[in-house]
N, C-alpha and C positions, 0 to 999 in steps of 0.2 A: 727621042720624046718618050713618057712615061702615061704609061695610060691608068685611069684612076682606077682602083681597087672596087668591088662591089660593095665594100664595107661602107667608101665615100662617094659612089656615088648618089642623087637624088633620088628619091624611093617617091614614086609617083602613089595617090591611093588608089584602091581598086576602081573600077568606073563603075558599078555598084551604089558605090559609096561616092560616087560626083551625082553621081542624078536623086540623088538624097537631100541633097544638102541646099538647093532654094527650098523644101516643102520645110526641113528644121528649121530651115532661117525663118520664115513665113510665122512657123510656131512662136521661135520666140517672140515676134512682135506683138504676137496677139496677147499674147500670155503678159507680156507685160505692159500692153493695154489696160488688159483687165484686172490688173494688178492698178493701175492711175485710179480708173473707175472706182475700185472701190474705195481709195485712199482719201477721195473727193468728197468732201463735204455734200450733202444733197442742200440744197435752197429751194423751195415754192416760192414761184412770185407771187403778193398779198392777193387774192381775191375777193368779187363782193364790193357793194359800195362804202362811201368814205363814211364815217360817225362826221354828227351834226354838232354844230355849237352854238351858242347863243345868238349870234350872227344869223345862222338861217332858220332857227324857230321867229325871231324878229323880222326877218324878211317872210316868213310866210304869214305871220299874224297883222303886218300892215299891210299886206297885197290885198288880205279878204274883204276887211272892209271899201278900200279901194276901189275892188272889182263889183262889189254890190251898188256902191253907190252906179259906177260906169252903166251897169245891167239896170237898174231904175231907171238912170236919164235916158239909155233907149228904149224905153218900155215907153216913157212918157212921152218921146220924138214923135216913136213909128206911133202912139195914138190920136197924132195929133192930122186934123185934114190941110190941106195947103204943102205939106213938105213934100220937095221935088224928089222925086227917085233916086236918084243919087247920093241924097241924104237920109231916103230910109233904105238902103242898100248898105250904105254906110253904117248905121243903127245895127243890123242887123249883124252884118260880122262884129259888134265889136259885143253885142250881146253873148253873141254866142261864145265867142273867142274868151272873154272873160270869165264869163261865167264855167267853163271848163278848165279853165285856172284856178279859178276859186272852188273847184269840188276835188283838182289835185292836189291844192296844199289842202287844206280840213281835214282828206284823208290823213294825206301826210301828216301831217298835226296829229292826229287822234292816235294813230300806228306808235307815235312817242309819248303817248300822254300827255300829252299838249296842249292846250285850253286853242281853242283857234280863235278868241277875243283878246286884245294885247291888252295892258294896264291901261288906267285910262289916262295918263300924262306920257304911253307911249306913242300916242297916233292922237291928234286933233283934226282936226276940217281946216279950220285956217293956216295958209302956208306946207298944205301937204296933197296939193293936187285936188282935196275934196269939194266940194260947193258947200257954202255953207248955207244955214234953212233960209236968209231972202233969195239968196238965188237959185236954190232949189223953187221958193216960192214963184220967182219970177220966169222960171223955164213953164213952170205946169202951168203958168197964165198966159203966155204967148202962146200966138198962131201965127200957120206960114212960116213968111220968112224968118220973122221975127224970133219963133221958135229956134228955127235953123241956124240962123247966125247965136243964138245964145247955147243953143247945143255944140254946134263947130265951138266957139272961141271958148269953153266951158272943157271941151274935151279934149283940147288942144293943151290947153293948165293940164288936165288928167291927164295924158301919156307923158308931157313931160317930167312931173313929179316919179311915173313911174320910171321912166329910163334913172334915174337919179336915184330911186331903192335900185334898181340891177346894178348901178357901179357902186354903190353901197356892200353890196353881197357878194359883188365880184371882189370888192378889197380883203372883204374878211370872212365870205362864206364858205364850208368846209365840207357841206355834202353833194354829191355830185348829181342827185338826184333836184337838188336843191335851184343848183349852178346849172343845169342844163335848162331849168326851169327859164330861170333869170334873164340866162342868153335868146331866149325863146320869146322872153317877153320884148326884149332891144330889137331884135329882128321883124319883132310885128307892128310896134310903136314906133319907129324911127320911119320907117314910108309911109307910117299915117299920117305923121304929121303932117307930111308935104303933098298929103293928097287933102288933107283936110284944108289944109292955106291959099291949095287953090280954090277948093270949093266955097271958101269964103270968098274970094276973091271975084269970083262969078254971081253973087249974090248981088 
């Protein structure tokens, strides 16, 4: 049997070098990782509110007279005698909610140099949930239960029209502030319609 010579025997690295190998491997990994981070392009997500389009402006402009009429109607019913407490409470809530929405939309339009009033052909009283002049006169002249009935019937139609506006805004709007307000309109109006129907059934 031949004994391998020193020249052909396996040479083991010094123990000091073996102890250094894990640290050297870690340094190589960190170095490569740093190179990858440097080479990767930096992309920042978009921030801030979205821009606005014509649908946003039209929604805001059409809602303002709609809300003004609701406030006027509520003031009328609150000034009458013989109106039940449930109807008076409802009118107070509608006045507060829609008055606040009106202020918000007016401020939004002003900040974008847009008029608060739509063009005459953009919104009409008929077919848009707004009371006509004759209907306003009927509500103004009525008292007690008759006034409550006119108010509730009119406000039900009024709220239905607001939901239609919400649906158009969600379908075509862009600005996140206006979309958020439109969602708030839906969440406010839909359950209130059921509430007004219940009040009408109890008259």
